C-alpha positions as CSV (number, residue, x, y, z in Angstrom):
1,M,0.0,0.0,0.0
2,N,3.0,2.3,0.2
3,R,2.7,3.1,-3.5
4,I,-0.9,4.2,-3.2
5,A,0.1,6.7,-0.6
6,Y,3.0,7.8,-2.8
7,M,0.7,8.2,-5.8
8,V,-1.7,10.3,-3.8
9,I,1.0,12.6,-2.4
10,K,2.6,13.1,-5.8
11,S,-0.8,13.9,-7.4
12,L,-2.3,15.8,-4.5
13,P,-2.4,19.3,-6.2
14,F,-4.4,17.8,-9.0
15,V,-6.7,15.4,-7.1
16,P,-9.6,17.8,-6.5
17,A,-9.9,18.8,-10.1
18,W,-9.5,15.2,-11.3
19,F,-12.1,14.0,-8.8
20,Y,-14.6,16.7,-9.8
21,R,-14.1,15.9,-13.5
22,V,-14.5,12.1,-13.0
23,C,-17.7,12.7,-11.0
24,R,-19.1,15.0,-13.8
25,L,-18.3,12.5,-16.5
26,G,-19.9,9.7,-14.5
27,R,-23.3,11.4,-14.4
28,D,-26.1,9.6,-16.3
29,Q,-26.9,12.7,-18.3
30,D,-23.3,13.5,-19.2
31,P,-23.3,14.5,-22.9
32,H,-19.8,13.1,-23.8
33,T,-19.4,10.0,-25.9
34,E,-18.1,6.8,-24.3
35,Q,-14.9,7.2,-26.2
36,E,-14.4,10.8,-24.9
37,R,-15.0,9.8,-21.3
38,Y,-12.6,6.9,-21.7
39,D,-9.9,8.9,-23.4
40,Y,-9.9,11.4,-20.4
41,L,-9.8,8.5,-17.9
42,R,-7.0,6.8,-19.8
43,K,-5.0,10.0,-19.9
44,L,-5.4,10.4,-16.2
45,V,-4.5,6.8,-15.5
46,K,-1.3,7.0,-17.6
47,R,-0.3,10.1,-15.6
48,V,-1.0,8.4,-12.2
49,N,0.8,5.2,-13.2
50,K,3.9,7.2,-14.3
51,S,3.9,9.2,-11.1
52,G,3.7,6.0,-9.2
53,R,6.8,4.7,-11.0
54,V,4.9,1.9,-12.7
55,A,5.6,1.2,-16.4
56,I,3.0,-0.7,-18.5
57,E,4.4,-3.0,-21.2
58,V,1.7,-3.9,-23.7
59,H,1.8,-6.9,-26.0
60,G,-0.7,-8.0,-28.7
61,R,-2.8,-4.8,-28.9
62,D,-3.4,-5.7,-32.5
63,N,-5.3,-8.8,-31.3
64,L,-8.2,-6.7,-30.1
65,P,-11.2,-7.3,-32.4
66,A,-11.7,-4.8,-35.2
67,A,-15.3,-4.3,-34.2
68,D,-16.6,-3.4,-30.7
69,G,-18.8,-5.8,-28.9
70,F,-16.3,-8.1,-27.2
71,I,-15.5,-9.2,-23.6
72,M,-12.0,-9.3,-22.1
73,F,-11.2,-11.9,-19.5
74,P,-8.0,-11.2,-17.6
75,N,-6.4,-13.0,-14.7
76,H,-6.9,-11.2,-11.4
77,Q,-3.7,-10.4,-9.5
78,G,-4.5,-7.3,-7.5
79,L,-5.9,-3.8,-7.1
80,F,-3.7,-2.5,-9.9
81,D,-5.2,-4.7,-12.6
82,V,-7.8,-2.4,-14.0
83,L,-5.3,0.5,-14.2
84,A,-3.0,-1.7,-16.2
85,V,-5.7,-2.7,-18.7
86,I,-7.0,0.9,-19.1
87,E,-3.5,2.1,-20.0
88,G,-3.0,-0.8,-22.3
89,C,-6.4,-0.8,-24.1
90,P,-7.3,2.2,-26.4
91,R,-10.9,1.0,-26.7
92,P,-13.5,1.9,-24.1
93,F,-15.0,-0.9,-21.9
94,G,-17.3,-1.4,-19.0
95,V,-16.1,-3.3,-16.0
96,V,-17.8,-5.8,-13.7
97,I,-16.6,-5.3,-10.1
98,K,-17.5,-7.1,-6.9
99,K,-20.0,-5.3,-4.7
100,E,-17.6,-5.0,-1.8
101,A,-15.3,-2.8,-3.8
102,A,-18.0,-0.8,-5.6
103,D,-18.5,1.7,-2.7
104,I,-14.8,2.6,-2.2
105,I,-14.3,6.3,-2.9
106,L,-12.8,7.0,-6.4
107,V,-13.4,3.3,-7.4
108,K,-17.1,4.0,-7.2
109,Q,-16.7,7.2,-9.4
110,V,-14.5,5.5,-11.9
111,V,-16.9,2.5,-12.3
112,R,-19.7,5.0,-12.9
113,M,-17.6,6.8,-15.5
114,L,-17.0,3.5,-17.2
115,R,-20.7,2.6,-17.0
116,G,-19.6,-0.5,-15.1
117,I,-21.7,-2.9,-13.0
118,S,-21.3,-4.1,-9.5
119,I,-22.1,-7.8,-8.7
120,D,-23.1,-9.5,-5.5
121,R,-21.4,-12.8,-5.8
122,Q,-23.5,-14.3,-3.0
123,D,-26.8,-13.4,-4.7
124,T,-27.7,-15.7,-7.6
125,R,-30.5,-13.5,-8.8
126,S,-28.2,-10.4,-8.9
127,S,-25.6,-12.4,-10.8
128,L,-28.1,-13.4,-13.4
129,E,-29.2,-9.8,-13.8
130,V,-25.6,-8.8,-14.4
131,I,-25.2,-11.5,-17.0
132,N,-28.3,-10.4,-18.8
133,Q,-27.3,-6.7,-18.7
134,M,-23.8,-7.5,-20.0
135,T,-25.3,-9.7,-22.8
136,E,-27.6,-6.9,-24.0
137,E,-25.0,-4.2,-23.9
138,V,-22.4,-6.4,-25.7
139,R,-24.9,-7.2,-28.4
140,K,-25.3,-3.5,-28.9
141,G,-21.6,-3.0,-29.4
142,R,-20.2,-2.2,-25.9
143,N,-17.0,-3.9,-24.7
144,Y,-16.7,-5.4,-21.2
145,L,-14.0,-6.7,-18.8
146,I,-14.8,-9.3,-16.2
147,F,-12.4,-11.3,-14.0
148,P,-13.2,-15.0,-14.4
149,E,-11.4,-16.0,-11.2
150,G,-13.9,-14.0,-9.2
151,T,-11.3,-12.8,-6.7
152,R,-7.7,-12.0,-6.9
153,S,-5.2,-14.8,-6.9
154,R,-2.9,-13.7,-4.1
155,K,-0.4,-16.2,-5.7
156,G,1.4,-13.8,-7.9
157,N,1.5,-15.1,-11.5
158,E,-0.3,-18.3,-10.7
159,L,-3.9,-18.5,-11.7
160,L,-6.9,-19.7,-9.7
161,E,-9.6,-21.8,-11.3
162,F,-11.8,-19.8,-13.6
163,K,-15.6,-19.7,-12.8
164,A,-17.7,-21.0,-15.7
165,G,-20.5,-18.6,-15.0
166,T,-18.5,-15.6,-16.0
167,F,-18.5,-16.8,-19.6
168,K,-22.3,-17.0,-19.9
169,S,-22.6,-13.4,-21.2
170,A,-20.1,-14.1,-24.0
171,V,-22.0,-17.3,-25.0
172,N,-25.4,-15.5,-24.9
173,A,-24.1,-12.5,-26.8
174,C,-22.2,-14.7,-29.3
175,C,-19.2,-12.4,-29.0
176,P,-15.5,-12.7,-29.3
177,I,-13.7,-13.7,-26.1
178,V,-10.4,-11.8,-25.5
179,P,-8.1,-13.6,-23.0
180,V,-5.8,-11.0,-21.3
181,A,-2.7,-12.1,-19.4
182,L,-1.5,-9.8,-16.7
183,I,2.1,-10.3,-15.4
184,N,3.4,-8.8,-12.1
185,S,0.3,-6.7,-11.7
186,F,0.3,-7.6,-8.0
187,K,3.6,-5.9,-7.4
188,P,2.6,-2.1,-7.5
189,F,0.0,-2.3,-4.7
190,D,0.6,-5.6,-2.9
191,I,4.4,-5.2,-2.2
192,R,5.4,-2.6,0.4
193,S,7.8,-0.7,-1.9
194,I,7.9,2.3,-4.2
195,K,10.7,1.0,-6.4
196,E,10.1,1.1,-10.2
197,E,8.0,-1.8,-11.4
198,T,6.9,-3.0,-14.8
199,V,3.5,-4.6,-15.4
200,Q,2.9,-6.6,-18.6
201,V,-0.5,-6.6,-20.3
202,H,-0.9,-9.3,-23.0
203,F,-3.9,-9.2,-25.3
204,L,-4.2,-12.7,-26.7
205,K,-5.8,-13.7,-30.0
206,P,-9.6,-13.6,-29.6
207,I,-11.6,-16.7,-29.5
208,E,-14.4,-16.1,-32.0
209,Y,-17.9,-17.4,-31.4
210,D,-17.6,-20.0,-34.1
211,Q,-14.6,-21.4,-32.3
212,Y,-16.4,-22.1,-29.0
213,I,-20.0,-22.6,-30.2
214,G,-21.3,-25.8,-28.7
215,M,-18.8,-25.9,-25.9
216,K,-19.9,-25.8,-22.2
217,T,-19.0,-22.8,-20.2
218,K,-16.8,-24.9,-18.0
219,E,-14.9,-26.0,-21.1
220,I,-14.5,-22.4,-22.3
221,A,-13.3,-21.5,-18.8
222,H,-10.6,-24.1,-19.0
223,L,-9.6,-23.1,-22.5
224,V,-9.2,-19.4,-21.6
225,H,-7.4,-20.2,-18.3
226,D,-4.9,-22.4,-20.0
227,R,-4.1,-19.9,-22.7
228,I,-3.5,-17.2,-20.2
229,Q,-1.3,-19.4,-18.0
230,E,0.7,-20.5,-21.0
231,E,1.3,-16.9,-22.0
232,I,2.4,-16.0,-18.5
233,N,4.8,-19.0,-18.3
234,K,6.6,-17.7,-21.5
235,F,7.6,-14.5,-19.8
236,I,8.4,-15.5,-16.2
């Protein structure tokens, strides 16, 4: 957590203006396009990451589908994950975040700005509503990010089992699945240090609908899990 305090202190003169702007852009009636909101947030995130002495190394950006309406499935290493993906991904996306984190100050405002969704993992009905909402929005051309492990690994670059249910929206929307491998994303916030760190973001080749049609969600979960772990193993 040392780095979070360091980032706040370094950015303190700008925080009030940033927070005000993020809140304004998060309003339901905000007139800006999704791309305009996202571009502002991405610019802010890049600045914060740099001030926190974290470099983002991006691989496979060209693997992102040409058309919007896809879902990214990254491994979940820590609190820094979404910041890493935002800096690495030029395309706007919504994010699904667990309910426990959705009310944290700034996290709440950023999620609203991304038009994200909070999910209560203990409430089956709530989970189904989130799946249905994601499905409809992806069909209309929005992109999303959801962590298939459900919670952060706490094992560094070792993955937990992927939950099959997180892939139901992709199956229902018949959309491309984009595996995303995060490497060393746990280091910025989980290690008590402010030394320079490099986080790698790997956008893997998308799995198109015709490649997973007919597969059970559990089989899809295993497929995505193994591709991400194989990519991580190449670089560590």
